[in-house]
N, C-alpha and C positions, 0 to 999 in steps of 0.2 A: 897617608899621603894620597891625594886625589890624582888619578892617572887618566889620561884620555884613551878612549877605545875607538877603533875604526870600524868594528863590526856593526852593521845596521840590523835592527830587529825587524821582523815582519809580523803581520797580523793586524787586527782591528786597532790595537793601542798605538801601533806605529803610524796610523793615519788620524790619530786624535790630537788636535792642537792643544786642548786643555791638559791632556796627559803629558805630552811632550814638554809643554811649558812648565808644568810642575816638576818634571824630572830635571829640566834645565835650571830651575830655581834651586832645587836641592843641591845640584852641583855647584852653583854660584855661591850659595851660603856656606857650603863645606869649605870651599877655597877661601872665602872671606874669613871664616873662623880660624883656619890654619894660619893665615897671614896676620890677622888682628891679634891673635894670642888670647890666652885666658884673662889677661889683665887689660885687654882692650875693650872698647865699647861694642855692643851688638850693632848689627847693620842699621836697625831702626834708631838706636841711640845716636849713631853717627849721623844719620840723615837729619835728625832733629837739631843736633848741635851745628851742623853745617848751615841749615836753614836759618837758625837764630844768629849765627855769626855773620851771615850775608845781610841780614836786616834785623838788627836788635829792636826789641820792643814789639815783636809780633804777638798777637793774641793766639789762643789755642785754635780759634777758627782759621786764622791766617796760616797756622802750622799745618792744619788739615789740608789746605789747598796746596801748600808748598811741598809737602812730603807725600801726599796721597794716602797717608795712614788714616784709617777710619776714626771717627770722633771719640768713641768710647775707649778704643785702644790707646789713642794719643793722650787722652785725659789721664789714664792710669800710668802711662809711660812718663809723662811730665811730672806727675805726682811723685813717682819713685825716683826720678832723676833729681828732683828738688830735695827729697829726703837725703839722697846721697851727697848733696852739696854741689852737684854739677850745674844746676840751673837755679835761678832766683826769680820769683814772681812778685810783681808789684802792680798797683792799679794803673790801668792804661790812661794815658793823657788824652787819648782820642775818644775812648768810650769808657765812661766811669763805671759801667756795669761789668766790664771785662778786665781780666788780668793779663798784663803784658809779661813776656818771658824774655830773660836775658841770660847770657852765660856768666857763671861765676868764674873767678880766677882758676879754680880747680877744673872746671869744665873746659875752659879755654886751653889749659895745659894738656888735658887728655885729648882734645881735638887735634892740637898741633902734633902730638906724638902719634896719633892714629893716622893722620893724613898719608904719610909715606907707605904705611902698611896697607891701607886701602888701595892706594895707587898700584902697589905690587899685586894685590888680589885682582884688580881690574886688568892688569897686564897679563896675568896668567890666564884669565878667562878668555880674553881676546886672542891669545896665542893658540887656543884650541881650534880656532877657525883659520882657513886659508886667508892670506893677506888680501886677496881680491874680493873677499866676501865680508870683511870686517866693517867697512863703512856702511854697506847696505844693511847689515845686521843692526848696527846702532840706529840707523834711520827707522827701521821697522819697530824697534823697541820704543823709540821716541814717539812714533805715531800711535802706538798702543797706549803709551802713557798719557798722551794728549786726549785720546778717546776716553780713557778712564777718568781723567780729571773733569771732562765735560759731562760724564754720565749722570751725576747727581742733578746738575742743572737741567739737563735734557729730560730727566725723569720728572722733575718738578713742573717743567713746561708742559709735558705730556699730560700730567695729572690735572693741570689747570685747564687745558683744552677739553679734556674729558668731562670735567666738572661743568664747564660752560656749555658743552654740547648737551649734557643731561638736563641742565636748567632750561635750555631752549626747547628741548623735547617735551619737558613738563608744561611749558607755556603753550606749545602747539597743541598738546593733548587737551589742556584746559580750554583753549579757544575752540577746539573741535567739539568738545562736549557742549559748550555754550551754543554753538551753531546748530547742533543737533536738537537742542531743546526749543529753539525759536519756532520752528513749524508747529510743534505741539502746543506752544502757548497761543499762537495765532488761531489754530483750529479751536482751541478751547474758548477763546474770546468770541469767535464767530458763533459758536454753538450757544453761548450764553445770550447773544443778542437775537438769535433767530426765534420766530414764533413756535410755540409747541405744536407738534404734529398731532393730527387726529381730532382736533377740536374745531369744527366749522364755525366760521364767523356768523353771528345772528344779528339781524337788524333790530333796533329797539322797537318794542310793541307800541302801536298807535294808541293814543288815549281814547277810551270808550266813554261817550257821553251817556249819562243816565236817561232812561226813557221817561217821558212826562205823561201823566194821565190827564186827559181833558175832562 
């Protein structure tokens, strides 16, 4: 049974957001596991089923956006849930290359049974905080989730800008090299047209008439 503690720790880890968030996640998952029970879905399975129930016919790409689960983990998760008979996959009517996901009757039954248990877990987690801090806590978690959802798109946009900047830099470098070669070409051309030094010009010799003998 998970119990709340009031004693606050000190030291470097007490000032580390990543460490504290990891500890908080462990606590939340422990509470979830206690409430969901051994026969209930895992937290990620529940998230997938809720997302599919909210909008049937989602592709795996849609589920990545809806749940925040990374693509490879989600693909493995959907495959295992399909094998268990909780999900069914069929060709998407929107994209023929993709597979749409829907809940099976068994999956829907498991979801409906799990909902009150998950609600109880959420209630226990929120009860660990003072009432006047619960709303702000949820807002901060929501803001972090939005940032996490936007991160892949932001990374792609940043990579695109970096690629464009590198391309422009290569163009500028190439233009600079061409500009540097131009004076050399002009000098070479002038040198080719100039008369050779050290050879004085000579006038053509006058014709000498042969002497006549009287």
